[in-house]
C-alpha positions as CSV (number, residue, x, y, z in Angstrom):
1,M,-0.3,-16.9,-31.5
2,S,-1.6,-14.8,-34.3
3,R,-4.2,-15.1,-37.0
4,R,-1.5,-16.5,-39.3
5,R,0.6,-18.7,-37.1
6,I,1.7,-19.9,-33.7
7,I,5.2,-18.8,-32.6
8,G,7.1,-21.4,-30.6
9,P,6.9,-23.4,-28.6
10,I,9.5,-22.0,-26.3
11,F,10.5,-24.4,-23.5
12,F,12.1,-23.3,-20.2
13,N,13.1,-25.0,-17.0
14,A,13.5,-22.2,-14.5
15,T,11.6,-20.0,-12.1
16,I,10.5,-17.0,-14.2
17,T,12.4,-14.0,-12.9
18,T,12.6,-10.8,-14.9
19,A,15.9,-12.0,-16.4
20,A,14.5,-15.4,-17.3
21,Y,11.4,-13.7,-18.8
22,M,13.5,-11.4,-20.9
23,E,15.4,-14.4,-22.2
24,I,12.1,-16.1,-23.2
25,F,10.8,-12.8,-24.7
26,N,13.9,-12.3,-26.8
27,T,13.7,-15.9,-28.1
28,F,10.1,-15.1,-29.0
29,V,10.9,-11.8,-30.7
30,N,13.7,-13.5,-32.7
31,Q,11.0,-15.7,-34.3
32,L,8.9,-12.8,-35.5
33,D,9.0,-11.5,-39.1
34,N,9.2,-7.8,-40.0
35,E,5.5,-7.4,-40.4
36,E,4.7,-9.0,-37.0
37,L,7.2,-6.7,-35.4
38,S,5.9,-3.6,-37.1
39,I,2.1,-4.1,-36.8
40,G,1.7,-6.9,-34.3
41,Y,0.4,-6.5,-30.7
42,F,1.9,-8.1,-27.7
43,Q,-0.3,-9.3,-24.8
44,Q,0.8,-10.7,-21.5
45,D,-0.6,-11.2,-18.0
46,R,0.2,-9.2,-14.9
47,A,3.0,-11.5,-13.5
48,T,5.6,-9.5,-11.7
49,S,8.4,-10.6,-14.0
50,H,6.3,-9.5,-17.0
51,T,5.5,-6.0,-15.6
52,S,8.8,-5.1,-14.1
53,H,10.4,-1.8,-15.3
54,A,13.1,-3.8,-17.1
55,S,10.6,-6.1,-18.8
56,M,8.4,-3.3,-19.9
57,A,11.3,-1.2,-21.2
58,E,12.5,-4.2,-23.3
59,I,9.0,-5.0,-24.6
60,S,8.4,-1.4,-25.5
61,L,11.5,-1.3,-27.6
62,F,9.9,-3.8,-29.9
63,F,6.2,-3.1,-29.6
64,G,5.9,0.5,-28.5
65,D,2.3,1.3,-27.6
66,R,1.1,-2.0,-29.0
67,V,1.3,-3.8,-25.7
68,I,-2.0,-5.1,-24.2
69,L,-1.6,-5.0,-20.4
70,K,-3.5,-4.1,-17.3
71,G,-5.9,-1.3,-17.9
72,L,-6.5,-2.3,-21.5
73,W,-8.0,-5.7,-20.8
74,P,-10.9,-6.6,-18.5
75,P,-9.2,-7.9,-15.3
76,H,-11.5,-10.8,-14.8
77,S,-11.5,-12.0,-18.5
78,P,-8.4,-13.9,-19.1
79,D,-10.3,-16.4,-21.3
80,L,-10.6,-13.8,-24.0
81,T,-7.2,-14.7,-25.4
82,P,-7.0,-17.5,-28.0
83,P,-4.3,-19.5,-26.1
84,D,-6.5,-19.4,-23.0
85,Y,-9.9,-20.2,-24.5
86,F,-8.8,-22.5,-27.3
87,L,-5.2,-23.5,-27.8
88,W,-4.2,-25.1,-24.4
89,G,-7.3,-27.3,-24.3
90,Y,-7.0,-28.2,-27.9
91,L,-3.4,-29.2,-27.6
92,K,-3.7,-31.0,-24.3
93,G,-6.0,-33.7,-25.7
94,R,-3.7,-34.2,-28.7
95,V,-0.4,-34.0,-26.9
96,Y,-1.3,-36.7,-24.4
97,Q,-3.0,-39.0,-26.8
98,N,0.0,-41.3,-27.1
99,K,0.8,-41.0,-23.3
100,P,4.4,-39.6,-23.5
101,R,6.6,-41.0,-20.8
102,T,9.5,-38.6,-20.9
103,M,10.0,-34.9,-21.0
104,D,11.6,-35.1,-24.4
105,A,8.6,-37.1,-25.7
106,L,6.2,-34.5,-24.3
107,K,8.2,-31.7,-25.8
108,A,8.3,-33.5,-29.2
109,N,4.5,-34.0,-29.0
110,I,3.9,-30.3,-28.2
111,T,6.1,-29.2,-31.0
112,E,4.5,-31.6,-33.5
113,E,0.9,-30.6,-32.5
114,I,1.6,-26.9,-32.6
115,Q,3.1,-27.2,-36.1
116,A,0.0,-29.2,-37.2
117,V,-2.4,-26.4,-36.3
118,T,-3.6,-25.1,-39.7
119,A,-4.2,-21.6,-40.9
120,D,-7.9,-22.4,-41.2
121,V,-8.0,-23.4,-37.5
122,L,-6.3,-20.2,-36.6
123,A,-8.6,-18.1,-38.7
124,R,-11.7,-19.7,-37.1
125,T,-10.2,-19.3,-33.6
126,F,-9.8,-15.5,-34.2
127,Q,-13.4,-15.3,-35.6
128,N,-14.5,-16.9,-32.4
129,M,-12.4,-14.5,-30.4
130,A,-14.3,-11.6,-31.9
131,R,-17.5,-13.1,-30.6
132,W,-16.0,-13.6,-27.1
133,V,-14.8,-10.0,-27.0
134,Q,-18.2,-8.7,-28.1
135,S,-19.9,-10.7,-25.4
136,C,-17.4,-9.3,-22.9
137,L,-18.2,-5.7,-24.1
138,D,-22.0,-6.5,-23.9
139,A,-21.4,-7.6,-20.3
140,N,-19.4,-4.4,-19.5
141,G,-16.3,-6.5,-18.8
142,G,-18.2,-8.7,-16.3
143,H,-18.9,-12.4,-16.5
144,F,-20.3,-13.5,-19.9
145,Q,-19.4,-17.1,-20.5
146,H,-22.9,-18.2,-19.5
147,V,-24.3,-16.0,-22.2
148,M,-22.0,-17.5,-24.8
149,M,-22.9,-21.0,-23.7
150,S,-26.6,-20.5,-23.8
151,S,-27.1,-18.2,-26.7
152,H,-24.5,-19.4,-29.2
153,F,-24.0,-23.1,-28.7
154,S,-26.2,-25.1,-26.5
155,H,-27.9,-25.3,-23.1
156,N,-25.4,-27.8,-21.7
157,E,-22.5,-26.7,-19.5
158,H,-19.3,-26.5,-21.5
159,T,-15.9,-24.9,-20.9
160,P,-14.7,-22.2,-23.2
161,V,-12.4,-24.7,-24.9
162,E,-15.3,-27.1,-25.5
163,I,-17.3,-24.2,-26.9
164,S,-14.4,-23.2,-29.2
165,L,-14.1,-26.8,-30.4
166,Q,-17.9,-27.0,-31.0
167,Y,-17.7,-23.8,-33.0
168,L,-14.8,-25.0,-35.1
169,H,-16.5,-28.3,-35.7
170,R,-19.8,-26.7,-36.8
171,R,-18.0,-24.2,-39.0
172,S,-15.9,-26.9,-40.7
173,N,-19.2,-28.7,-41.7
174,Y,-20.3,-25.7,-43.8
């Protein structure tokens, strides 16, 4: 996911070993354009298959020092990434709206909904990300979601996805 577009989806039906992850990664890389390959950053979690020597060597071939991994990201702040705090929740409600009954129907819904995400939605999501990152910095990498909920949106309890959707809705009304 970038400020401009969402790459994928990439579907897989296997346990994610290093070899399987490299296959998924190469499928991903093949969808990138030259600009994304030359200036884009790649972020992943700490799963063993993602951080193995073989995986990191392959990833470094494409992204060099533009890999965001452990040590560069607060360990208890996975919700800082747009897929985590926005995309998965946004898509889930839309993908299951027509109650798909087969795996093929589910995959078709996922593909359709990802393709329907507009550039404006992506831009607003990344604007919101900047606010999340700043709140994390203000909290010295500690818990900060409660600050975002109370100071930026409302005094009700909301998940990061609900907050992102509220933010997008409010911004779209301006």
